[in-house]
N, C-alpha and C positions, 0 to 999 in steps of 0.2 A: 310334600312338606313332612308327612308322617314318617317317611323313611329317613329323613334327616334327623328327626328326633330319635329314631331307633339307633342310628349310627352313633349319636352322642351318648346315649345311655349304655349302649353295648360297649363302646370303647372305654367309657368311664368305668364300667364294671370290670373290664379286662385289666385296666391299670390298677384298680383297687385289689382285684383278685390276685394279680401277679405278685403283690407285696404282702397281702394278708395271709394267703395260704403258705404252707411250708415250701421251701425251695424244691424245684423238680429234680434236683440231684441229691443223692444220698451223701451226706457229709463224710462218711467213712471211705468213700471211693472218689471223692472230689479231688481234682487236680489243684484247685485253689479254693478260696472261700466259697462255700456252697451257695451263698446268696447271689454270687456273680451269675449263676446259671439261670437266674430269673430273666435275663436278657433273651433267653430262648423263646419266650412268649412273644417277642417283637422281632427278633432277628429272622427266625424261620418264616413267619408270614411275609416279611419284607422280601425275602428271596423268592417266595412263592408268587408274590405279586409281580416281580420282575419277570419271572418265567411266563406267567399268564399274559402279561403285556406283550412280550416278544412273540408269543404264539398267536395272539390276536392280530398283531401287526403282519405276521406271515399270512394269515387268512385273508385280511383286507388287501394285502399286496397281490395275492393270487386273484382275488376278485377284480382288482384294478386292471391287471394284465388281460383278464378275460373280457371286461366290459368297457375299459377305458373311461370310466366315470370318475370325475374329480373327487367326489365324496369319499371314495375308497382310499385315495391317496391321503386325504385329510385324516381319515381315521387311522391309517397305517402310521403316518408320521407322529400323530398324537399318542398312539399306543407306544411307539418306540421312545418318545420323550419321557413318558411316565415310567416305562421299563428301565430306562437309564437312571432316572431319579431313584427308583426303588432299589436298583442294583448298587447305587452309591450308598444309600442308607444301609443296605445289608453289609456292604464293605466296612462302613464306619462302625456299626454295632459289632461286627465280627472282629474287627481290630481291637475294640475295647475289651471284648471277651478274651482275646488272645493275650493282651497285655496283663490282665489280671489273673490269668491262669497259667500261661506259658512264660510270662516275663518279658514279652516283646510284642510290639504292635504288628510286626510283619516278619514273616519267615519265608524266604524263597524256596525252601524245601517242602513247604506245606502245599499240597496239591490243590486244595480248595481255594486258598488265597491266590495262587498262581492262576487258577482257572477263571476266577472272577476278575482278575487284572486283565487277562486276555479279552474277556467279555467287554470290559469298559473300553479298552482300546478299539475293539471292533466297532462298537456303536458310536464311539467318537469319530471313527472314520466314516461311518454312515452319514452323520450330520455334516462332516466336512465335504463329502461328495455332494450332498444336496446344496450346500452353499456355493460350491464351485461351478455348478451347471446353471446357466441362465434360463434357457428355454424350459418352460414349465412342463410340457408334455415329455420331453426327453428326460428331465430331472425325475419326474414321477416314475417313468418306466425303468430307468437305471436303478433308482432307489428301491423299487418294488423287487427287482431281481436280487439286489444285495440283501434286502430285508429277509427274503425267503431263505437265502443261503445262510445268513447270520443266525436266523432263528433255529435252523437245524443244528448249526454249530453250537448255539447256546444250550440247547437240550443236551447235546453230547457233553459239553463242558460242565454243566450243572449236575446232571443225573448219572452220566455214564463214566466219564473219566475218573472222578474221585473214587468210584467203586472198583474200577480196574486197577488202580494204584492205591489201594487203601493203606498200604504200608507207609505211604508218604503223607498220611493225614494224621493230625493230632486231635481232630474233632471227636467228640464223644460218639461212640457207635451204639446202634440199637436204641436211640433215644425215643423213637416213635413206634417202629415196628421191628421186631427182632428177626433173625434169620429164618425162624419157623413161621413167620407171617403173623405173629400174635402181637397185640397191642401191649406195649411195655409201660404205658403211663397209668398212674393211679387215677381215680375218679376226679379228684380236685384239679390235678394237672390237665387231665383231658378236657374238663369243663372250660378252664381258662384258655387252653391252647386252641380248641376249636371255636370258641367264642372270638378269640383274636383273629383267627383265619376269616371268620364271617365278617367281623368288623372291618378288617383291612380290605376285604374283597368289595364290600359295599362302599367303603370310602374311595377305593380305586374307581369303581364304576361311576360314582358321583363326579369325581374330579375329571374323569375321562369325558363324561357327557358335557360338562362345562367347557373343557378345553377344545372339544370338537366344535362347539358353537363359536368360540372365540376365534379359532383358526379359520372357519368359514367366513366370518365377518371380516377378518383381516384380508382374506383373499379377494372378497368382493370389493372392499375399499381399494385394494391395490389395482384391480382391474378397472374400477371406475375412474381412478386417476390417470 
């Protein structure tokens, strides 16, 4: 119960801090209104949670293929569901930022927007595959293999590809760590940002725990019928 209270106060503090402290972007070099960059405190943690969820799903999928225990399939599919939700949230907040700074919600020449679109299609296909296979063991095995492959692809799409083709990105560069590996954020921005990362991570773990319990109960009911 105590950690739920911590999540509430931590997230509340992040929301207040995000709008009370000065914008994380210097108005003199801002592409649009400097206040728009406050979305950074929510957009980046959402993308981080999607990445964490997909990596967790990969680990659980590997464990399922090794042990063939249903609990690992439950945890893998739950993590992928949450990963897809957070990826959608990151897409929405990113599109809002794009509209207010670049003048359009979507640009097919923007490498990060294209990357996350591919990511959404991939995991949409993952759930389509699960719904198409009836046999539970075969479904879990195929989904585990796909989840592992997609998680590797997700890491490449999120962290590697945008840096390989940085010239096709309009995203602000050096927002967290510069090329010399030094922190570029001021103390107030750092406080709100890392508090947001902690709050979103705790929120994700809480929702994930509840979702796993619900999924297990649903499967037991299905087997009982």
